[in-house]
C-alpha positions as a printed Julia matrix, in Angstrom:
343×3 Matrix{Float64}:
 -14.02  -24.87    5.94
 -12.84  -22.04    3.54
  -9.29  -21.17    3.13
  -9.06  -17.5     2.61
  -6.49  -16.11    0.14
  -8.74  -13.23   -1.19
  -7.0   -10.42    0.61
  -4.95   -9.58    3.55
  -7.95   -7.34    4.65
  -9.78  -10.64    5.53
  -7.18  -11.49    8.25
  -7.86  -10.76   12.0
  -6.1    -8.29   14.11
  -2.61   -9.17   15.55
  -2.78   -9.98   19.31
  -0.11   -7.44   20.09
  -2.07   -4.78   18.44
  -5.45   -5.94   20.05
  -3.63   -5.77   23.45
  -2.61   -2.21   22.7
  -6.09   -1.24   22.0
  -7.17   -2.84   25.33
  -4.54   -0.92   27.11
  -5.66    2.38   25.37
  -9.18    1.7    26.46
  -8.49    2.26   30.15
  -9.68    5.45   31.54
 -10.24    8.85   29.84
  -8.08   10.79   27.34
  -8.31   13.94   25.43
  -9.87   13.79   21.94
  -8.8    14.67   18.4
  -5.23   13.68   18.79
  -4.36   15.63   21.96
  -3.65   12.36   23.75
  -0.44   10.61   25.1
  -0.46    7.97   22.23
  -0.76   10.42   19.35
   1.88   12.66   21.03
   4.27    9.84   20.73
   3.74    9.15   16.95
   6.01   11.8    15.45
   8.88   10.83   17.72
   8.43    7.06   16.86
   8.16    7.69   13.16
  11.12   10.07   13.35
  13.18    7.27   14.67
  11.82    4.83   12.22
  12.73    7.15    9.2
  15.87    8.67   10.6
  14.49   12.15    9.84
  11.98   14.67   11.35
   8.6    13.86    9.93
   4.89   15.02   10.33
   2.51   12.18   10.96
  -1.26   12.25   10.62
  -3.35    9.21   11.42
  -6.46    8.44    9.51
  -8.62    5.33    9.3
  -8.4     4.2     5.71
  -5.86    3.84    3.0
  -8.17    5.55    0.59
  -8.22    8.61    2.84
  -4.47    8.57    3.26
  -3.93    8.36   -0.5
  -6.62   10.97   -1.4
  -5.77   13.5     1.28
  -2.03   13.38    0.63
  -2.58   13.82   -3.09
  -5.2    16.55   -2.57
  -2.6    18.36   -0.49
   0.13   18.23   -3.29
  -2.09   18.8    -6.33
  -4.64   21.58   -6.87
  -7.91   21.16   -8.61
  -6.42   22.24  -11.97
  -3.49   19.8   -11.53
  -2.72   16.14  -12.41
  -1.27   12.98  -10.81
   0.75   10.66  -13.04
   0.26    7.13  -11.89
   0.24    3.49  -13.19
  -2.99    2.23  -14.7
  -3.08   -0.69  -12.33
  -2.73    1.65   -9.18
  -5.17    1.31   -6.44
  -6.0     4.96   -6.67
  -7.17    4.27  -10.14
  -8.92    0.93   -9.87
 -10.28    0.74   -6.4
 -10.77    4.17   -4.83
 -13.95    5.36   -6.55
 -12.61    8.65   -7.71
 -11.56    9.69   -4.22
  -8.4    11.4    -5.15
 -10.25   13.53   -7.78
 -12.99   14.26   -5.28
 -10.71   15.18   -2.41
  -8.59   17.44   -4.65
 -11.64   19.12   -6.07
 -11.1    17.76   -9.53
  -7.45   17.0   -10.26
  -6.99   14.45  -13.06
  -5.21   11.18  -12.94
  -2.99   10.58  -16.14
  -2.31    6.92  -16.55
   0.87    5.22  -17.64
   1.74    1.6   -18.34
   4.78   -0.44  -17.33
   5.56   -4.18  -16.53
   4.65   -5.38  -13.13
   2.58   -2.29  -12.37
   5.85   -0.28  -12.02
   6.47    2.98  -13.86
   9.84    3.28  -15.52
  11.73    6.75  -15.98
  11.35    6.66  -19.63
   7.59    5.86  -19.4
   7.22    8.72  -17.02
   9.27   11.15  -19.19
   7.1    10.16  -22.33
   3.88   10.81  -20.32
   5.03   14.16  -19.32
   6.15   15.08  -22.77
   2.73   13.86  -24.15
   0.91   16.29  -21.77
   2.48   19.67  -22.45
   1.12   22.4   -20.27
  -0.51   25.65  -20.93
  -3.38   27.73  -19.63
  -5.85   25.25  -21.32
  -4.45   22.12  -19.78
  -4.23   20.42  -16.36
  -0.93   20.94  -14.65
   1.13   17.76  -13.57
   2.05   18.23   -9.98
   2.65   14.75   -8.6
   3.62   11.27   -9.39
   2.1     8.4    -7.36
   3.76    5.02   -7.08
   2.61    2.02   -5.1
   5.01    0.03   -2.9
   4.52   -2.95   -3.13
   2.56   -2.7    -6.32
  -0.92   -3.96   -7.14
   0.74   -6.83   -8.94
   2.97   -7.7    -6.01
   6.16   -6.37   -7.32
   8.59   -4.18   -5.55
  10.26   -1.02   -6.53
  14.05   -1.13   -5.79
  15.63    1.94   -4.2
  17.47    3.1    -7.3
  14.15    2.82   -9.36
  12.41    5.16   -6.96
  15.34    7.48   -6.98
  15.44    7.72  -10.8
  11.62    8.43  -10.83
  12.05   11.15   -8.12
  14.88   12.83   -9.85
  12.98   13.17  -13.02
   9.75   14.19  -11.22
  11.57   16.86   -9.11
  13.39   18.2   -12.14
   9.97   18.77  -13.7
   8.54   20.49  -10.6
   6.48   17.43   -9.46
   6.17   15.88   -5.99
   6.49   12.16   -5.21
   3.75   10.24   -3.37
   4.04    6.64   -2.25
   0.94    4.53   -1.62
   2.39    2.18    1.06
  -0.59   -0.05    1.86
   1.77   -2.91    1.83
   4.87   -0.88    2.61
   5.92   -3.37    5.38
   5.93   -6.2     2.78
   8.23   -4.22    0.62
  10.69   -3.3     3.52
  10.67   -6.76    4.76
  11.5    -8.07    1.23
  14.2    -5.65    0.57
  15.81   -5.84    3.97
  16.47   -2.14    3.64
  15.98    0.89    6.03
  12.51    2.53    5.46
  14.33    5.65    4.68
  16.04    4.03    1.75
  12.8     3.63   -0.18
  11.29    6.76    0.88
  12.8    10.18    1.49
  16.35    9.2     0.68
  14.96    8.03   -2.78
  13.05   11.28   -3.17
   9.68   10.43   -1.78
   7.83   13.65   -0.33
   4.82   12.12    1.1
   4.01    8.43    2.14
   0.62    6.72    2.88
   1.78    4.35    5.62
  -0.54    1.29    5.82
  -1.03   -1.07    8.75
  -4.54   -2.45    8.27
  -3.52   -5.09    5.86
  -0.76   -6.34    8.04
  -2.32   -6.89   11.41
  -4.02   -3.62   12.39
  -7.66   -3.06   13.01
  -8.26    0.4    11.2
  -4.97    2.26   11.17
  -3.22    4.23    8.44
  -1.05    7.3     8.51
   0.03   10.01    6.22
   3.82   10.82    6.71
   5.31   14.02    5.42
   9.06   14.11    4.94
   9.22   17.9     4.66
   7.18   20.3     6.82
   6.59   22.69    3.77
   4.62   19.95    2.04
   2.08   19.72    4.95
   0.41   22.92    3.78
  -3.34   22.73    4.74
  -3.49   19.02    5.18
  -4.93   19.29    8.78
  -7.93   21.29    7.48
  -8.45   18.9     4.54
  -8.35   15.96    7.01
 -10.96   17.57    9.19
 -13.17   18.59    6.23
 -13.02   14.96    4.96
 -14.11   13.72    8.26
 -11.01   11.91    9.16
 -10.0    14.05   12.2
 -10.96   11.16   14.55
 -12.32   12.23   17.92
 -10.88    9.16   19.63
  -7.72    9.08   17.75
  -5.89    7.34   20.57
  -7.14    4.03   19.23
  -5.5     4.55   15.83
  -2.29    5.95   17.28
  -2.02    3.1    19.86
  -2.29    0.56   17.05
   0.47    2.26   15.11
   2.72    2.38   18.12
   2.18   -1.31   18.79
   2.68   -2.09   15.08
   6.12   -0.52   15.07
   7.16   -1.78   18.62
   9.88   -4.51   18.5
   9.61   -4.43   14.64
   6.24   -6.28   14.83
   5.36   -4.82   11.37
   8.33   -6.41    9.83
   7.94   -9.75   11.51
   4.27   -9.99   10.37
   5.07   -8.81    6.79
   8.09  -11.1     6.6
   6.13  -14.15    7.51
   3.44  -13.44    4.85
   6.22  -12.89    2.22
   7.98  -16.15    3.16
   4.71  -18.14    2.94
   3.93  -16.58   -0.44
   7.28  -17.77   -1.76
   6.34  -21.31   -0.78
   3.05  -20.99   -2.9
   5.08  -19.56   -5.81
   7.47  -22.5    -5.79
   4.55  -24.9    -5.84
   3.03  -23.0    -8.64
   6.22  -22.81  -10.76
   5.66  -21.43  -14.24
   1.93  -20.73  -13.56
   3.12  -17.5   -11.93
   2.74  -14.71  -14.47
   4.22  -11.98  -12.24
   7.3   -12.16  -10.04
   6.36  -13.03   -6.45
   8.25  -10.38   -4.41
   5.92   -9.63   -1.55
   2.74  -11.49   -0.33
   0.63  -11.69   -3.64
   0.83  -14.47   -6.09
  -0.77  -14.16   -9.61
  -1.37  -17.36  -11.58
  -2.36  -18.3   -14.94
  -4.44  -21.36  -14.21
  -7.3   -21.69  -16.72
 -10.98  -21.92  -15.91
 -10.97  -25.49  -15.02
  -8.2   -25.35  -12.47
  -9.82  -22.33  -10.91
 -13.07  -24.1   -10.57
 -11.32  -27.21   -9.01
  -9.62  -24.92   -6.5
 -12.97  -23.35   -5.51
 -14.41  -26.71   -5.1
 -11.75  -27.5    -2.58
 -12.99  -24.34   -0.63
 -10.15  -21.95   -1.5
 -11.18  -18.25   -1.53
  -9.37  -16.06   -4.03
 -10.06  -13.38   -6.72
 -10.36  -13.91  -10.37
  -7.93  -11.47  -12.23
  -7.6    -9.91  -15.64
 -10.23   -9.97  -18.27
 -13.28  -12.23  -17.89
 -12.43  -15.89  -18.72
  -8.81  -14.97  -18.7
  -8.05  -17.87  -16.44
  -6.07  -15.84  -14.11
  -6.34  -15.58  -10.46
  -4.91  -13.57   -7.46
  -3.97  -15.14   -4.07
  -2.85  -12.96   -1.13
  -1.16  -14.51    1.94
  -1.91  -12.77    5.1
   0.25  -12.33    8.2
  -1.48  -15.07   10.13
  -2.09  -17.53    7.27
  -1.84  -21.06    8.84
   0.69  -23.6     7.88
  -2.24  -25.89    6.95
  -3.78  -23.49    4.51
  -0.34  -22.96    2.73
   0.31  -26.75    2.54
  -3.11  -27.39    1.33
  -2.76  -24.77   -1.45
   0.69  -25.97   -2.42
  -0.52  -29.59   -2.61
  -3.55  -28.62   -4.68
  -1.59  -26.47   -7.05
   1.13  -29.23   -7.54
  -1.53  -31.9    -8.28
  -3.49  -29.64  -10.73
  -0.38  -28.36  -12.55
   1.2   -31.79  -12.73
  -1.75  -33.21  -14.56
  -0.46  -31.72  -17.81
């Protein structure tokens, strides 16, 4: 039997969220968001973030990112982001498409994180004139594509610089729950209090079926988002099913309980892997330098995971999901200890 560590997208739906879907499935409700579940969302998210917000459910993280950025950035604009960001590597040009042609300007940085000095250098290297694209936003990922986490002061420093240059701050929060659970902070501390203008709030990777949301922390930034969402075919006619998931996800801090468990299990794998970890394990992703022989040995034991890095790099990525079994974790830890102790 395969043991899945490829992605948290492979995990099933959390029972509490499935129960919420079943409850929402009773009887009739108005369409296109004019339903009781969607009506509760802004109040619930306002409580969560300790600030009045505007919330727009969508069905995918790619839609959340692309539509949020398209609202912030015109076709002649640019988004500065890390070269490892999901919007760069895994969204098939959706931000550029949804914005009508805005460019992604890529930066580097350890752990897939952008440092303020790197952002400043990138802005200085792209002076604007009528002949150039106009930088309008910075997009960061929390937790990052390498499983690292921005601290509140790191986000605040980036936001201060971006805002001083007239740019808005977007956060891709596909694994936002894992970051909040790991930091033990208020969600506001790593979003609007640190200068984030728009958040792509993810739930699908952490126990939902298909549920994401775009959260605006200032009404003036909403602009024409509703029209963009409709034009992009993400104004869902039966939106109650997405909204019901998001409400259940937040109820009784379910989102943090699920993410916290995944994070804790990832730490156990990291301990077993020891120095084979080539990135800090701060959320629910583990990146290991194993070599081709160990990778083959793990696959022979029916572990499912992704190769990472360049071809034949000997690197691998493991993602722990909210419902990963204790047996899966102990089996992986035991296999890693045995393979790594052979040296």
